[in-house]
C-alpha positions as CSV (number, residue, x, y, z in Angstrom):
1,X,161.4,39.1,164.9
2,X,160.7,39.6,161.4
3,X,157.1,39.8,162.2
4,X,157.2,42.8,164.8
5,X,159.1,44.8,161.8
6,X,156.1,44.1,159.9
7,X,153.5,45.2,162.6
8,X,155.6,48.4,162.6
9,X,155.6,49.0,159.0
10,X,151.6,48.3,159.0
11,X,151.4,51.0,161.7
12,X,153.5,53.6,159.6
13,X,151.2,52.8,156.5
14,X,148.1,53.3,158.4
15,X,149.3,56.6,159.8
16,X,150.2,57.8,156.2
17,X,146.7,57.0,155.1
18,X,145.1,58.9,157.9
19,X,146.9,61.9,156.8
20,X,145.9,61.8,153.2
21,X,142.3,61.3,154.5
22,X,142.6,64.4,157.1
23,X,143.4,66.4,153.9
24,X,140.0,65.6,152.3
25,X,137.9,67.6,154.8
26,X,135.5,69.8,153.3
27,X,132.9,72.3,155.0
28,X,129.5,72.9,153.8
29,X,126.7,75.5,155.1
30,X,123.2,74.1,155.2
31,X,119.8,76.0,155.8
32,X,117.6,74.2,158.2
33,X,113.8,74.6,158.3
34,X,111.6,73.0,160.8
35,X,113.5,73.9,163.8
36,X,111.3,75.7,166.8
37,X,113.9,76.0,169.6
38,X,117.5,76.1,170.4
39,X,117.9,73.2,172.8
40,X,115.2,70.6,171.5
41,X,115.9,71.1,167.9
42,X,119.3,72.8,167.1
43,X,121.2,71.1,170.1
44,X,119.5,67.7,169.2
45,X,120.5,68.2,165.4
46,X,124.1,69.3,166.4
47,X,124.4,66.3,168.6
48,X,123.5,63.7,166.0
49,X,125.4,65.3,163.2
50,X,128.6,65.1,165.3
51,X,128.2,61.6,166.1
52,X,127.6,60.8,162.5
53,X,130.3,58.8,160.7
54,X,132.6,61.0,158.6
55,X,131.6,64.3,160.2
56,X,134.7,66.0,161.9
57,X,132.5,68.9,163.4
58,X,129.0,70.4,163.4
59,X,127.8,73.6,164.6
60,X,124.0,74.6,164.3
61,X,123.0,78.1,165.0
62,X,119.2,78.3,165.8
63,X,118.9,82.0,165.2
64,X,120.2,81.7,161.8
65,X,118.7,78.2,160.8
66,X,122.0,77.1,159.5
67,X,124.3,74.2,160.3
68,X,128.0,74.4,159.4
69,X,129.5,70.9,159.1
70,X,133.2,70.1,158.6
71,X,133.1,66.3,157.0
72,X,135.5,63.7,155.2
73,X,134.3,63.6,151.7
74,X,135.7,60.0,151.7
75,X,133.3,58.7,154.1
76,X,130.2,60.8,153.6
77,X,128.8,63.6,151.3
78,X,126.8,66.8,151.5
79,X,123.8,65.1,149.9
80,X,124.1,62.4,152.5
81,X,124.3,65.1,155.2
82,X,121.1,66.8,153.7
83,X,119.3,63.2,153.9
84,X,120.7,62.6,157.4
85,X,119.3,65.9,158.9
86,X,116.0,65.1,157.2
87,X,115.7,61.9,158.7
88,X,116.2,63.2,162.3
89,X,112.9,62.7,164.6
90,X,111.3,60.2,162.4
91,X,111.7,62.4,159.2
92,X,108.9,64.7,159.5
93,X,110.4,67.9,161.1
94,X,113.5,69.0,159.6
95,X,114.3,70.1,156.1
96,X,118.0,70.9,154.9
97,X,119.1,72.5,151.6
98,X,122.4,73.6,150.8
99,X,122.9,77.3,151.7
100,X,123.8,80.3,149.3
101,X,127.0,81.7,150.0
102,X,125.2,85.2,150.9
103,X,123.0,83.4,153.4
104,X,126.0,81.6,155.1
105,X,127.6,84.9,155.8
106,X,124.9,86.7,157.4
């Protein structure tokens, strides 16, 4: 029976760790150049970002050429996200850069 108790203790520790990691979410806005359409470009980038490890949510707005990404800073970084976007579609189409505060509020 003592092994069952140890398993329960492990699960509790895991839950606490998950809560700590959730507190490390950050949001970044990135300008994306090279998009030519809503469905083929913006939705594709959004879909790929949403599936990337460490990304909690992603929204790409074609008309603003802007991606807003919420990510876990313990699992990925702003620089990694910029590089990831640049590598979509063979790395020849899209370029991402951090949006200035004024540009991300338009």
